[in-house]
C-alpha positions in Angstrom: 28.5 -0.5 -0.3 25.6 -2.7 -1.6 23.9 -5.1 0.7 25.5 -8.6 0.7 22.2 -10.1 -0.6 22.4 -8.0 -3.7 26.2 -8.0 -4.1 26.6 -11.6 -5.1 24.1 -11.2 -7.9 24.6 -7.8 -9.4 28.2 -6.6 -9.1 30.1 -7.0 -12.3 32.8 -9.6 -12.2 36.2 -8.3 -13.4 37.6 -10.1 -16.4 40.7 -11.6 -14.8 42.6 -14.7 -15.7 42.8 -17.3 -12.9 46.5 -16.9 -12.4 48.2 -18.3 -9.3 48.0 -14.8 -7.7 44.3 -14.4 -8.5 43.5 -17.8 -7.0 45.5 -16.9 -3.9 43.5 -13.7 -3.6 40.1 -15.4 -4.0 41.0 -18.3 -1.7 42.3 -15.8 0.9 39.1 -13.8 0.6 37.0 -16.8 1.3 39.0 -17.4 4.5 38.7 -13.7 5.5 34.9 -13.7 4.9 34.6 -16.8 7.2 36.6 -15.0 9.9 35.2 -11.4 9.7 32.1 -11.4 7.6 31.4 -9.2 4.5 30.5 -6.0 6.4 33.7 -5.9 8.4 35.9 -7.2 5.6 38.5 -4.8 4.2 41.0 -5.0 1.4 43.7 -5.2 4.0 42.0 -8.3 5.5 42.1 -9.9 2.0 45.8 -9.0 1.6 46.6 -10.6 5.0 44.6 -13.7 4.3 45.9 -14.3 0.8 49.5 -13.3 1.4 49.8 -11.1 -1.6 51.0 -7.5 -1.8 48.7 -4.5 -1.9 50.0 -3.8 -5.4 49.1 -7.3 -6.6 45.6 -7.1 -5.1 44.8 -3.7 -6.7 46.3 -4.9 -10.0 43.3 -7.2 -10.4 40.6 -5.7 -8.2 39.7 -2.0 -7.6 37.5 -2.6 -4.5 36.1 -5.1 -2.1 32.8 -5.5 -4.1 34.7 -6.7 -7.1 36.6 -9.2 -5.0 33.4 -10.6 -3.5 31.7 -11.0 -6.8 34.8 -12.7 -8.2 34.9 -15.0 -5.2 31.3 -16.1 -5.9 31.9 -16.7 -9.6 35.2 -18.5 -8.8 33.4 -21.0 -6.5 30.5 -21.5 -9.0 32.6 -22.1 -12.1 34.9 -24.3 -10.1 31.9 -26.5 -9.2 30.6 -26.5 -12.8 33.8 -27.5 -14.4 34.7 -29.9 -11.6 31.5 -31.9 -11.5 31.4 -32.3 -15.3 35.0 -33.5 -15.2 34.2 -35.9 -12.4 31.7 -37.7 -14.7 33.8 -37.5 -17.9 35.6 -40.7 -18.8 33.3 -42.8 -16.6 31.7 -45.2 -19.1 29.8 -47.2 -16.6 26.6 -45.1 -15.8 26.5 -46.0 -12.1 30.2 -45.4 -11.6 29.6 -42.0 -13.2 26.9 -41.3 -10.6 29.2 -42.5 -7.8 32.0 -40.2 -9.0 29.7 -37.2 -9.3 28.3 -37.8 -5.8 31.9 -38.1 -4.4 32.9 -34.9 -6.0 29.9 -32.9 -4.9 30.3 -34.0 -1.3 34.0 -33.2 -1.3 33.7 -29.9 -3.1 31.0 -28.6 -0.8 33.1 -29.4 2.2 36.4 -28.0 0.9 34.9 -24.7 -0.4 32.9 -23.9 2.7 35.4 -22.6 5.3 34.4 -23.1 8.9 31.7 -20.7 10.2 31.3 -18.8 6.9 27.5 -19.4 6.9 27.2 -18.4 10.6 29.3 -15.3 10.2 27.9 -14.1 6.9 24.6 -15.9 6.1 23.2 -13.1 3.8 26.2 -13.3 1.4 26.1 -17.1 1.4 22.4 -17.3 0.7 22.6 -14.7 -2.1 25.3 -16.7 -3.7 23.4 -20.0 -3.8 20.1 -18.4 -4.7 21.6 -16.6 -7.7 23.5 -19.6 -8.9 21.1 -22.4 -7.9 20.0 -23.1 -11.5 23.6 -23.3 -12.7 24.4 -25.9 -10.0 21.4 -27.9 -11.1 22.4 -27.7 -14.8 26.0 -28.8 -14.1 24.8 -31.9 -12.2 22.2 -32.6 -14.9 24.8 -32.5 -17.7 27.2 -34.7 -15.7 24.5 -37.4 -15.1 22.8 -37.5 -18.6 24.3 -40.9 -19.4 23.2 -42.2 -16.0 19.6 -41.0 -16.6 19.6 -42.6 -20.1 20.7 -45.9 -18.5 18.0 -45.8 -15.8 15.3 -44.8 -18.3 16.2 -47.9 -20.4 16.4 -50.2 -17.4 13.0 -49.2 -16.0 11.2 -48.6 -19.3 10.1 -45.1 -18.2 11.7 -41.7 -18.0 13.1 -40.6 -14.7 12.2 -37.0 -13.6 15.7 -35.7 -14.2 15.1 -32.1 -13.2 13.4 -33.2 -10.0 16.0 -35.7 -9.2 18.9 -33.3 -9.7 17.2 -30.5 -7.8 16.7 -32.9 -4.9 20.4 -33.8 -4.9 21.5 -30.2 -4.9 19.1 -29.1 -2.2 20.1 -32.1 0.0 23.8 -31.3 -0.3 23.3 -27.6 0.4 21.3 -28.5 3.6 24.6 -29.8 5.2 25.6 -26.1 5.6 22.7 -25.6 7.9 23.1 -28.9 9.8 26.6 -30.3 9.5 26.7 -33.9 8.3 28.3 -36.8 10.2 29.8 -40.1 9.2 26.5 -41.8 8.9 25.4 -39.2 6.3 28.6 -39.5 4.4 28.1 -43.3 4.2 24.5 -42.7 3.0 25.8 -40.4 0.3 28.5 -42.8 -0.7 25.9 -45.6 -1.0 23.5 -43.6 -3.1 24.7 -45.0 -6.4 24.3 -48.6 -5.3 20.9 -48.0 -3.7 19.6 -46.3 -6.9 20.8 -49.2 -8.9 19.1 -51.7 -6.6 15.9 -49.6 -6.8 16.0 -49.5 -10.6 16.7 -53.2 -11.0 13.8 -54.0 -8.7 11.5 -51.9 -10.8 12.9 -53.5 -14.0 12.3 -57.0 -12.5 8.7 -56.3 -11.5 8.1 -54.8 -14.9 9.4 -58.0 -16.7 7.4 -60.2 -14.4 4.3 -58.2 -15.1 4.9 -58.6 -18.8 5.3 -62.3 -18.5 2.1 -62.6 -16.4 0.1 -61.0 -19.1 1.3 -63.2 -21.9 
């Protein structure tokens, strides 16, 4: 079997439709990884955790490596589609930022079963390292209208790549040090704080213009 650090990056992901059975398998596999780790994980563990029959599991996946790669892709594509959907339909740029932040916080919590990072850090690290740029791009796409608004408000371009990478890195850090209620409030207040910051810069900019006239 390949090392977990390589597995999440290289193993070919089977072309399977996300039917209810497949989703049960992948969700169960996540729970099984959290409980046993990748090295001790068996196909029987996945069957027990997902509640599907052996025949159903082997209909879609031939071995454990395929399941693990499919799990990684399942989590990543779920994040990509979910965060873009969170921003879609939000015409107010700050409400869009607020919706994206709420989704990101919720998705990270819901898709990180208890102890999974402690039990299998290598697999988890390989997953995020191999898909870090995809996470950044998804957040960037979702927040494009927000950045356009902030650019116009302040009269200068926001460093979009840097801002997005900071958001992603900060949220991932909660897996190392669990966040409490104070952190959740800080995250929830992010959109309002950024708006205040941008408005302050815009006001100073206008006052500066008036002073030079």
